[in-house]
C-alpha positions in Angstrom: 1.9 15.9 -8.9 5.5 14.6 -9.8 9.2 16.2 -9.3 10.0 17.7 -12.9 12.8 14.9 -14.6 16.0 15.8 -14.1 17.5 14.5 -17.4 21.6 14.2 -18.1 22.9 12.8 -21.3 26.8 11.4 -21.8 28.0 9.0 -24.3 24.3 8.8 -25.7 23.2 7.9 -22.5 19.9 9.4 -21.2 19.5 9.1 -17.0 16.1 11.0 -16.1 14.7 10.9 -12.4 10.9 11.6 -10.7 10.3 11.7 -7.2 7.1 12.5 -5.6 7.1 15.9 -4.3 6.1 14.5 -0.7 9.6 12.6 -0.7 11.6 15.4 -2.1 13.1 16.5 1.2 14.3 12.7 2.2 15.6 12.3 -0.7 17.9 15.7 -0.7 18.6 14.5 3.4 20.1 10.9 2.0 21.7 12.3 -1.3 19.4 10.6 -3.6 18.2 13.4 -5.9 20.1 12.3 -8.9 19.3 9.3 -11.0 23.1 8.0 -10.5 22.4 8.2 -6.9 19.3 5.8 -6.6 20.4 3.5 -9.2 23.4 2.6 -7.5 21.9 2.8 -4.1 22.9 -0.4 -1.8 20.3 -2.1 0.8 20.4 -3.1 4.0 19.1 -6.6 3.2 18.8 -8.2 -0.2 15.3 -9.9 -0.6 16.2 -12.5 -3.4 13.7 -15.3 -3.6 13.9 -18.6 -5.9 13.2 -18.0 -9.8 14.3 -14.4 -9.4 16.0 -13.8 -13.1 19.8 -12.1 -12.6 18.7 -9.0 -13.7 16.3 -8.3 -10.9 17.2 -6.7 -7.6 15.0 -6.1 -4.8 16.5 -4.7 -1.5 15.4 -3.2 1.9 16.8 0.5 2.2 17.0 2.0 5.7 16.5 6.2 5.2 16.8 9.0 7.7 13.9 11.3 8.0 13.4 14.0 10.2 14.9 14.2 13.7 17.4 11.2 12.8 14.3 9.1 12.8 15.5 5.8 10.1 12.8 4.4 7.8 12.7 1.6 5.8 11.9 1.5 2.1 12.2 -1.1 -0.8 14.3 -0.7 -3.9 13.4 -2.7 -7.1 16.0 -2.4 -9.4 16.3 -3.9 -12.9 20.0 -4.2 -14.7 20.5 -4.4 -18.3 16.9 -6.8 -18.9 16.2 -8.7 -22.1 14.7 -6.6 -24.6 11.7 -9.0 -24.8 11.2 -8.8 -20.9 10.8 -4.7 -21.8 8.9 -5.3 -24.6 6.2 -7.4 -23.1 6.1 -5.4 -19.8 5.4 -1.9 -21.9 2.9 -3.7 -24.0 0.7 -3.8 -21.2 1.7 -0.4 -19.9 2.3 1.8 -22.7 3.0 5.0 -20.4 6.0 3.2 -19.2 9.3 3.8 -20.9 11.5 1.0 -18.5 10.4 -2.1 -16.4 10.5 -0.1 -13.0 8.4 2.5 -14.7 5.8 -0.2 -15.2 5.2 -0.5 -11.1 5.6 3.0 -10.7 2.7 4.0 -13.3 0.7 1.4 -11.6 1.5 2.3 -7.9 0.3 6.2 -9.1 -2.7 5.3 -10.8 -4.5 2.6 -8.6 -3.6 4.9 -5.6 -5.3 7.9 -7.2 -8.5 5.4 -7.8 -8.5 4.8 -4.0 -6.2 1.3 -3.8 -4.2 0.5 -1.3 -1.0 0.4 -3.0 2.4 0.9 -1.9 3.4 4.2 -2.0 5.7 4.9 -5.0 8.7 7.7 -4.1 11.1 8.0 -6.9 11.7 6.5 -9.9 15.4 6.7 -11.9 15.9 5.4 -15.4 18.8 5.0 -17.6 18.6 4.5 -21.0 20.6 4.6 -24.9 18.2 5.3 -27.6 15.0 2.8 -27.0 17.4 0.4 -24.8 16.5 -0.1 -21.2 20.2 -0.2 -19.3 19.0 0.5 -15.5 16.3 1.4 -13.9 14.8 1.4 -10.2 11.9 2.5 -8.5 11.7 3.5 -4.6 8.4 2.5 -2.7 7.6 2.6 0.8 7.6 -0.2 3.2 3.5 -1.6 3.7 2.4 -1.8 7.3 1.6 -5.3 8.3 2.5 -8.6 6.9 1.4 -11.0 4.0 -2.2 -12.4 4.1 0.2 -15.7 3.8 2.1 -14.8 6.7 -0.9 -13.7 8.5 -2.1 -17.4 7.7 1.1 -19.2 9.2 0.6 -17.4 12.3 -3.2 -17.6 12.6 -3.5 -21.5 12.1 -6.4 -23.0 13.3 -8.2 -19.4 13.7 -11.1 -20.3 11.1 -13.8 -18.3 12.7 -12.2 -15.1 12.9 -10.6 -15.9 9.3 -14.7 -15.6 8.5 -15.5 -12.9 10.9 -12.5 -10.0 10.3 -11.0 -10.8 6.8 -13.4 -11.7 4.5 -15.5 -8.5 3.6 -12.5 -5.8 3.6 -10.5 -8.3 1.2 -13.5 -8.9 -0.8 -14.0 -5.2 -1.5 -10.3 -4.4 -2.1 -10.7 -6.8 -4.7 -13.8 -5.8 -6.2 -12.8 -2.2 -6.2 -9.7 -3.1 -7.8 -11.1 -4.9 -10.5 -13.6 -2.2 -10.8 -11.0 0.3 -12.4 -10.4 -2.3 -15.0 -7.4 -3.8 -14.1 -6.2 -7.1 -13.3 -3.2 -8.2 -11.3 -2.1 -11.7 -12.8 0.0 -12.5 -9.6 -2.6 -12.2 -7.2 -1.5 -14.7 -4.4 -2.3 -14.5 -0.3 1.8 -13.2 -1.1 0.8 -10.2 -2.4 -2.1 -9.0 -0.3 -1.1 -7.5 2.8 -2.8 -6.9 6.0 -2.6 -4.4 8.3 -4.3 -4.5 11.9 -5.9 -1.6 12.9 -8.6 -0.2 15.5 -10.9 -0.1 13.0 -10.1 -3.4 11.6 -8.1 -5.3 8.9 -7.0 -2.8 6.2 -5.4 -4.7 3.1 -3.2 -3.4 0.5 -2.0 -5.3 -2.7 2.2 -5.2 -3.4 4.1 -6.0 -6.3 2.3 -4.6 -9.5 4.4 -5.2 -11.8 1.8 -7.6 -14.1 -1.0 -4.9 -13.8 -2.7 -4.4 -16.6 -6.3 -3.5 -18.2 -7.3 -5.9 -20.6 -8.9 -4.7 -23.8 -10.8 -8.1 -24.2 -11.4 -11.3 -22.7 -11.6 -9.5 -19.3 -13.6 -12.2 -17.7 -11.0 -14.8 -18.2 -8.4 -12.3 -16.5 -10.7 -12.0 -13.2 -11.1 -15.4 -13.0 -7.2 -16.3 -13.0 -7.1 -13.7 -10.8 -10.0 -14.6 -8.5 -8.6 -18.7 -8.5 -5.3 -17.5 -7.7 -6.3 -16.1 -4.9 -8.3 -19.2 -3.8 -5.5 -21.7 -4.8 -2.9 -19.6 -2.4 -5.7 -19.8 0.4 -4.9 -23.0 2.8 -8.1 -25.5 2.4 -7.4 -26.5 6.2 -8.1 -22.6 7.6 -10.6 -21.3 4.5 -13.3 -23.3 4.1 -15.8 -24.1 0.9 -18.7 -22.3 2.9 -16.1 -19.2 3.5 -15.1 -19.2 0.0 -18.5 -18.5 -1.1 -19.0 -16.3 1.3 -15.9 -14.2 0.4 -17.3 -14.4 -3.5 -20.8 -13.2 -2.9 -19.3 -10.1 -0.7 -17.0 -9.6 -3.7 -19.6 -9.8 -5.9 -22.3 -7.5 -3.5 -25.2 -10.4 -3.7 -27.0 -11.9 -1.0 -28.1 -14.8 -3.2 -25.8 -16.5 -6.3 -27.6 -16.2 -9.6 -26.8 -18.4 -12.5 -24.1 -16.3 -13.5 -22.4 -16.3 -10.3 -22.5 -20.1 -10.1 -20.7 -20.2 -13.4 -18.2 -17.9 -12.2 -17.7 -20.4 -9.3 -17.1 -23.5 -11.7 -14.4 -21.1 -13.5 -12.9 -20.3 -10.6 -12.6 -23.9 -9.6 -11.6 -24.9 -12.8 -8.8 -22.7 -12.8 -7.7 -23.3 -9.5 -7.1 -26.9 -10.1 -5.2 -25.8 -13.6 -2.9 -23.3 -11.3 -2.4 -26.3 -8.9 -1.2 -28.8 -11.5 1.0 -26.3 -13.0 2.6 -26.1 -9.5 3.1 -29.4 -9.0 4.9 -29.8 -12.5 7.2 -26.5 -11.7 7.8 -28.1 -8.2 9.3 -31.5 -9.5 11.8 -29.7 -11.9 
């Protein structure tokens, strides 16, 4: 359950703040218990990347917890986003009022369904009427590293990948899709793996484009699976390992005719993504 929203209005501007109850004390301790403070929060590091729109910001922030211990969080902020971007996002997440609200909504819903995702800490929104002026979502740091980074660090460890990663990753993606959602940006960079005593634990990040398709659902699932396949290096993840992964995902020991058609669809879409990526890099 979320903390009650705080609403203020001035010159027709509405500001609203939601805080997950477990983090209320932390935000009060750091002076972040009003929407303006969160909307203006500065970070210890900017996490910009190629292609990131000028109206989007990603920051790593350090907050002081009990006993003076500091912990890392991430802030995603949107400043005067194009109305077209807001409309497109809200078409796929009607419960959200802003772009930051989209990811806030999906993080909470997926967590409630038992899917490993970052924890939503707080949401701040500033609007004038129906126009989004600014919004920001604060989330916990995800332990571990991206699967993309794991692959780079474990180059040459194909046996370890097959032995340790296939089943837990397949289980997470299957359970995610069973909730009715698709990711639409399911690359290795957006699957985080944490090494634990019990084995690898996976979580999904960057949930801004998640949605629940009402039709053509198989098409979106194929896109997710092809995106993940494309981003897994061929020299490290063999075709045999990919088929084994899909068997875990489908929970079958032997591929059926429909499963083989799914493999062909994934392979076709993977080639399409590769061509699109090549054209983008040539620009």
